[in-house]
C-alpha positions in Angstrom: -107.6 20.8 26.6 -105.1 18.8 28.4 -104.8 18.8 32.2 -103.1 16.6 34.8 -105.0 13.3 34.5 -103.4 11.7 37.4 -104.4 14.7 39.6 -108.0 14.8 38.2 -108.4 11.0 39.1 -107.2 11.5 42.6 -109.2 14.7 43.3 -112.6 14.0 41.6 -112.8 10.2 41.0 -111.0 7.9 43.7 -110.5 10.9 46.1 -107.4 9.4 47.2 -104.0 11.3 47.6 -102.1 8.0 47.8 -102.8 4.4 46.4 -105.4 2.5 48.0 -102.9 -0.4 48.3 -99.9 1.5 49.5 -100.1 0.1 53.0 -100.5 -3.6 51.9 -97.5 -3.1 49.5 -95.4 -1.6 52.5 -96.4 -4.5 54.8 -95.5 -7.2 52.2 -92.5 -5.5 50.7 -90.2 -8.3 51.8 -92.3 -11.0 50.2 -92.7 -9.1 46.9 -89.1 -8.4 46.7 -88.1 -11.9 47.4 -90.5 -13.3 44.6 -90.0 -10.6 42.0 -86.2 -9.5 42.3 -84.1 -11.3 39.9 -87.0 -13.1 38.2 -87.9 -13.6 34.6 -91.4 -12.3 33.9 -93.8 -12.6 30.9 -96.7 -10.2 30.6 -99.3 -11.1 28.0 -101.4 -8.2 27.0 -99.1 -5.8 28.4 -99.8 -2.9 26.2 -103.2 -2.3 27.6 -103.7 0.0 30.6 -103.7 -2.5 33.4 -101.1 -4.7 31.9 -98.8 -1.8 31.5 -99.6 -0.6 35.1 -98.8 -4.2 36.5 -95.3 -3.8 34.6 -94.7 -0.4 36.4 -95.6 -2.0 39.7 -93.1 -5.0 39.4 -90.3 -2.8 38.0 -89.9 -1.3 41.3 -88.9 -4.7 42.6 -86.0 -5.3 40.0 -86.9 -8.3 37.9 -84.1 -9.6 35.7 -86.0 -10.1 32.5 -89.3 -8.7 31.1 -91.0 -9.9 28.0 -94.2 -8.4 26.9 -96.5 -10.0 24.4 -99.4 -8.2 22.8 -101.1 -8.3 19.5 -101.0 -4.5 19.2 -97.7 -3.3 17.6 -98.7 0.2 18.3 -99.4 -0.4 21.8 -96.0 -2.1 22.3 -94.3 0.9 20.9 -96.0 3.3 23.1 -95.4 1.1 26.2 -91.6 0.9 25.5 -91.4 4.6 24.8 -93.2 5.3 28.1 -91.1 2.9 30.2 -87.8 4.3 28.5 -88.9 7.9 29.1 -89.9 7.5 32.8 -87.4 8.9 35.1 -87.9 6.4 38.0 -88.5 3.2 36.2 -85.8 0.4 36.7 -85.7 -1.2 33.3 -84.3 -4.9 33.5 -81.3 -5.7 31.4 -83.3 -8.0 29.3 -86.4 -6.4 27.8 -88.1 -7.6 24.8 -91.5 -7.1 23.2 -93.4 -9.5 20.8 -96.3 -8.5 18.7 -98.3 -11.6 18.5 -101.6 -13.2 19.8 -101.1 -15.4 22.9 -103.8 -17.8 21.0 -101.3 -18.3 18.1 -99.1 -21.2 17.2 -95.9 -18.9 17.4 -97.0 -18.1 20.8 -96.9 -21.8 21.8 -93.5 -22.4 20.2 -92.1 -19.2 22.0 -93.6 -20.3 25.6 -92.3 -23.8 25.4 -88.8 -22.5 24.7 -88.5 -20.1 27.5 -88.5 -20.2 31.1 -90.5 -17.7 33.4 -90.9 -17.2 37.1 -94.1 -15.2 36.7 -96.6 -15.3 34.0 -99.3 -12.6 34.0 -102.0 -12.5 31.5 -104.2 -9.4 30.8 -105.3 -10.3 27.2 -109.1 -10.2 27.2 -112.4 -9.1 25.7 -113.2 -6.7 28.6 -116.2 -4.6 27.1 -119.8 -5.1 27.5 -120.2 -3.6 24.1 -118.5 -6.7 22.5 -121.6 -8.6 23.3 -123.7 -8.4 19.9 -124.4 -11.7 18.3 -123.2 -15.3 18.0 -119.9 -14.1 16.1 -119.0 -11.5 18.6 -119.6 -13.9 21.5 -117.9 -16.7 20.2 -114.8 -14.4 19.8 -115.3 -13.4 23.4 -115.4 -16.8 24.6 -112.5 -18.0 22.5 -110.4 -15.2 23.9 -111.4 -15.2 27.6 -111.9 -18.9 28.1 -110.5 -21.2 25.3 -107.2 -19.0 25.1 -106.8 -19.1 28.9 -107.2 -22.9 29.0 -104.6 -23.4 26.3 -102.2 -21.1 28.1 -102.8 -23.0 31.4 -102.0 -26.3 29.4 -98.7 -24.8 28.4 -98.1 -23.8 32.1 -98.7 -27.4 33.1 -95.7 -28.4 30.6 -93.5 -25.5 31.6 -94.7 -24.2 34.9 -93.9 -20.8 36.3 -93.7 -20.0 40.0 -96.6 -17.6 39.9 -99.3 -17.4 37.3 -102.1 -14.5 37.2 -104.9 -13.9 34.9 -107.1 -10.9 35.4 -110.8 -11.2 36.1 -113.6 -8.5 36.5 -116.1 -7.4 39.0 -118.6 -8.2 36.2 -118.2 -11.8 37.0 -120.1 -11.5 40.3 -123.8 -12.2 39.6 -123.1 -11.6 35.9 -126.0 -10.0 33.7 -123.8 -9.7 30.5 -122.0 -12.3 28.4 -118.5 -10.7 29.1 -119.0 -11.1 32.7 -120.2 -14.7 32.3 -117.2 -15.6 30.1 -114.9 -14.2 32.9 -116.8 -16.4 35.4 -116.2 -19.4 33.1 -112.6 -18.4 33.1 -112.5 -18.3 36.9 -113.8 -21.9 36.9 -111.0 -22.9 34.4 -108.4 -21.3 36.7 -109.8 -23.2 39.7 -109.5 -26.6 37.8 -105.8 -26.0 37.5 -105.2 -24.6 40.9 -103.8 -27.7 42.2 -101.1 -28.0 39.6 -100.0 -24.4 39.2 -100.0 -21.6 41.8 -102.7 -19.3 40.3 -103.9 -15.8 41.5 -106.7 -13.6 39.9 -108.5 -10.4 40.7 -111.9 -8.6 40.3 -111.7 -4.9 40.4 -113.3 -1.7 39.6 -113.3 0.4 36.4 -109.9 1.8 35.7 -110.2 5.5 35.3 -109.3 6.7 31.6 -108.1 3.1 30.7 -107.7 2.3 27.0 -111.1 2.2 25.2 -113.2 3.3 28.5 -115.8 5.8 28.5 -113.6 8.4 30.3 -110.8 7.9 27.9 -113.3 8.6 25.2 -113.9 12.0 26.8 -110.6 12.9 25.8 -111.3 12.0 22.2 -114.6 13.8 21.9 -113.0 16.9 23.2 -110.1 16.7 20.8 -112.6 16.2 17.8 -115.1 18.9 19.2 -117.8 16.0 19.6 -120.6 16.0 22.4 -119.9 14.2 25.7 -122.3 11.4 26.3 -122.9 8.9 29.2 -125.5 7.0 31.1 -126.9 9.0 34.0 -128.0 5.8 36.1 -125.0 3.6 35.9 -122.7 3.6 39.0 -119.3 2.1 39.1 -116.3 1.7 41.4 -113.1 3.2 40.1 -109.3 2.8 40.7 -106.6 4.6 39.2 -104.3 3.0 36.6 -101.6 2.8 39.2 -103.8 1.1 41.6 -104.9 -1.4 38.9 -101.6 -2.7 38.4 -100.7 -2.7 42.1 -103.8 -4.7 42.8 -102.8 -7.4 40.3 -99.3 -7.6 41.4 -100.5 -8.3 45.0 -103.0 -10.9 43.7 -100.2 -12.6 41.4 -97.6 -12.9 44.4 -99.6 -13.1 47.4 -102.6 -15.1 46.7 -103.2 -18.9 47.8 -103.7 -20.7 44.6 -107.1 -20.3 43.2 -108.2 -17.3 45.4 -109.6 -14.2 44.0 -108.6 -10.8 45.2 -110.6 -7.5 45.0 -110.4 -4.1 46.5 -112.4 -3.3 49.7 -114.1 -0.4 48.4 -117.3 1.0 50.1 -120.7 1.3 48.3 -120.7 5.0 48.6 -117.4 5.3 46.7 -119.3 4.4 43.4 -119.9 7.3 41.0 -121.9 7.8 37.9 -120.2 8.7 34.7 -122.5 11.6 34.3 -121.3 13.0 37.6 -117.5 12.5 36.3 -118.4 14.1 32.9 -119.5 17.4 34.7 -116.5 17.5 36.8 -114.2 16.7 33.8 -115.6 19.6 31.8 -115.2 22.0 34.7 -111.7 21.0 34.9 -111.4 22.2 31.3 -113.4 25.4 32.1 -116.3 24.3 30.3 -120.0 24.4 31.2 -122.4 21.7 30.2 -125.1 22.3 27.6 -127.7 19.8 28.5 -129.1 18.3 25.3 -132.3 16.2 25.1 -131.2 13.9 22.3 -128.2 12.7 20.3 -129.3 14.8 17.2 -129.4 18.0 19.4 -126.0 17.1 20.8 -124.5 16.5 17.4 -125.9 19.8 16.0 -124.8 21.8 19.1 -121.2 20.5 18.4 -121.4 21.3 14.7 -122.4 24.8 15.5 -120.0 25.4 18.5 -117.1 27.8 18.1 -113.9 26.3 19.7 -113.7 29.4 21.9 -117.2 28.8 23.5 -117.2 27.9 27.1 -120.5 26.1 26.7 -120.2 22.3 25.7 -122.8 20.0 24.6 -123.7 16.8 26.7 -126.3 14.3 26.3 -127.0 12.1 29.3 -129.3 9.2 29.1 -131.0 6.3 31.1 -129.2 3.0 30.2 -131.2 0.7 28.0 -128.6 -1.7 26.4 -128.0 -5.3 26.9 -125.9 -6.6 29.7 -125.8 -3.2 31.4 -126.0 -3.4 35.2 -126.7 -0.2 37.1 -124.1 -1.1 40.0 -121.3 -3.4 40.4 -120.3 -5.9 43.1 -117.2 -7.9 43.9 -118.7 -11.1 45.4 -121.9 -12.9 45.9 -123.7 -14.1 49.0 -122.4 -17.7 48.4 -118.8 -16.8 48.2 -116.4 -17.6 51.0 -114.9 -14.0 51.6 -112.1 -13.2 53.9 -111.8 -9.6 54.8 -109.2 -9.6 57.5 -106.1 -10.8 55.7 -105.2 -7.4 54.2 -105.8 -3.6 54.8 -107.2 -2.8 51.4 -107.9 -6.4 49.9 -110.7 -8.8 50.2 -110.1 -12.4 49.2 -112.7 -15.0 47.8 -111.3 -18.3 48.8 -111.0 -21.1 46.4 -113.8 -23.3 47.8 -115.5 -24.1 44.4 -114.5 -27.6 43.5 -114.3 -28.4 39.9 -112.2 -31.0 38.1 -110.2 -30.9 34.9 -112.7 -33.5 33.5 -115.6 -31.1 34.2 -113.8 -28.4 32.4 -113.0 -30.4 29.4 -116.6 -31.5 29.3 -117.7 -27.8 29.5 -115.4 -26.8 26.7 -116.5 -29.7 24.5 -120.0 -28.5 24.9 -119.2 -25.0 23.6 -117.0 -26.3 20.8 -119.9 -28.3 19.6 -122.5 -25.4 19.9 -120.1 -23.1 17.9 -119.7 -25.6 15.2 -123.5 -25.3 14.3 -124.6 -23.0 11.5 -127.9 -22.4 13.1 -126.6 -21.0 16.3 -128.1 -17.8 17.6 -127.5 -15.6 20.7 -130.1 -17.2 22.9 -128.7 -20.8 22.6 -125.4 -19.5 23.8 -127.1 -17.8 26.8 -128.9 -21.1 27.6 -125.6 -22.9 27.7 -123.9 -20.2 29.9 -126.8 -20.6 32.3 -126.1 -24.4 32.5 -122.7 -23.8 34.0 -123.2 -20.5 35.8 -126.7 -20.7 37.4 -126.5 -17.0 38.7 -126.1 -15.6 35.3 -129.1 -13.5 34.9 -128.7 -12.0 31.4 -130.3 -8.5 30.7 -131.3 -8.5 27.0 -132.8 -5.4 25.6 -132.0 -6.0 21.9 -129.8 -2.8 21.9 -125.9 -2.6 21.9 -123.6 0.2 23.0 -122.8 0.3 19.4 -126.1 2.2 19.0 -124.9 5.0 21.4 -122.9 8.0 21.0 
């Protein structure tokens, strides 16, 4: 079932033979080299797709030391095997991985004893499916907002030259709690942007990233299970390589508090269903369009592995927080489109103080301390601080889907 995934992304999803950001990297090579070469770098959440791609992007500029923190031991093991096995990766002489949570006491001790020139954080709840009830949402806000706040407090004590924390396109006009939590995170970043040099980025879906629907296609094929996807949801896509390059450019080249995003055109969005059909064709398979989940499961059960017909189930999206399209900025953002070839910049014009952030977080702490809390109460408080948060609630979760 295996095929060249990189070529598939290039030919059928991004439709780009070279990286979208190649020209901006070329034009800014000297500054990237000056800031990265010989530096000590900490990457948090580095075992995930975007964090690992960021690492591969910066390794081309010869850092002296690379430390990677991620709670996934297995992920760190595979990252190290991948980096050590790659012909063209320039591994620094000092390289170490730590399997612990960046919200933990041991991380705090570690961070204050070390000195890093660049700190990049990719640890986050990033899936809309993580929105379910008060417990799931509290965990999401704890990770995306409170842990970021605590990390910034550490950076004030032991400041890096560059700090980067990844955001999401779902923070623009958010309709789900994940996007709203990332918008809150952006507000926290802005409150510290006069103390630390901070960069962030909103970007498209990363094709075949860990936990993504496209990566799930691989698992379904391996297990002879039906391919399933919404038919009406459009998304922008970048390759894993491009995701790391975008974050590197935002980390090094941004003015403090600015948000970078790729200048992709609306017609470049694709539906998951269109990609699923191309994916099956790449494997020499023809879709068998099923009209229900039960029909798709039964067709998989009865399917012979040698059959060229493969069951698929496409459906109209009806789950909470699902937006049919994505956007990188809003009408009220101060957007600069001429500074880079491939990158737009949302300028740091939204003034918010550290005192305002402390008040905001205090309200969330008090709310989460209540035993009678429900999801709607959390949505109401999110709306207080994010007026453009227009939550889509259907009472259904992606956990109810194939």
